[in-house]
Every structure is written in structure tokens, then in C-alpha cells.
N, C-alpha and C positions, 0 to 999 in steps of 0.2 A: 504494500500500500504506500502511496506516495504523499498523502497530505494529511495532516501536517507531521510528517516523519513517522506516522503510525505504521508499525509492522505487525502488531498483534491486537486483536479484539477479544474482549472477555464477554462470553455469552452465558446466560443462565441456562438451566435445563430447559429443553424444548417443552416439557409438560408443566413448567412452573407458571401458574396463571398470573402471577404478579411479575414475572420476569420480562427481560427485554425482548426475548424471541417472540413471546406472545403479544407484547405491546406493539412491536413492529408488524407482526402478522395481522393485527387488527386494522392496519392501514393498507393491507393487501400487498405487503412487501416481505421479502425473505432476507436471511442473513447474506446470501449471495448478492442481493440488490444493494445492500449496505456496503459490502466489500467493493462492488463495482463502482459505486458513487465515490468512494475514497480513492480508488485507482484512477477514476476519470473525473476528477474534481473540476468544477468551473468557478469556484470561489470559496472563501472562508469568511468567518465573522464570529460574532457573539450574539447569542439569543437575547432578544429584548425582554422576553418574559422570564427566563431563568438565569441569564447571565453566563450560561455554559457555552463552550465553543461549538460552532456549527460548521458543517461542510456542505456545500451544494455540489451535486454531481449527477452524472448520467449512468443509468443502468444499461446492461447489454440489450435489454428489450426496448430501449428508447425512452424510458421514463426519466424525468428530471426530478430529483428528490433532494430533500434537506435531511441531514443526519445531525441530531443533537447528541453530544456525548460528554462524558467526564474523562479528563486526562488522569490516568493513574500515574504515569510517568512520561518521559519524553517519547516513548515508543509504544506504550500500551494504553488503550482506550476502552471505555465501557460505553457502548451505544445506549442511549436512553430511549430515543424514539427516532422514527424516520417517517416521512410522508411526502407526497407529491407537492411540488410547487411549480408555478409557471417559470419558464425560462425568461431571463432578462433580455431585452432587445438592445 
């Protein structure tokens, strides 16, 4: 993964109803979609609502999404949520 220097994502168990996998799935996205967005990022920033770092990126299926995450350290992140956003023109 290339942005921002993240090489490892921490995922909760797939069956954890309160976990990040289920939270992302509730938006119709997969772990692979999140990984794609980080590898194909179109921008970064800070979430206005949570103050957490965000990455905008494209999935292999052509969706443009935002990923909100917590930085565990300089290369490890815990995705909080992800959802579709319009591409900036």
C-alpha cells in the first residue's frame, strides 16, 4: 500500500458485528476495496467529523471511496469505515 506509507491493515474478525469488516461491508465494500483505494489513492486529508486521517481512492471495480482510519504507527493502520464519495473534478 502506498498512502500514507501504510503497509499493513488491522482487521477485526469477519463475524464481529461491531468490527471494521462488518462496518465497511454495511457500505457495500470489502477489505479488498479498502486495500485498492490505498494503493490507488487520489488524495488524503483529515475527517471533519472525527479528526482521523482519511484517504480517497479508486477500487478495481471503478468505485471512488473514502477510507477513514486510525494510525497505529507509521506503517500500520486500522480502517474505521469506508464509503463511496463523488470524484472531485
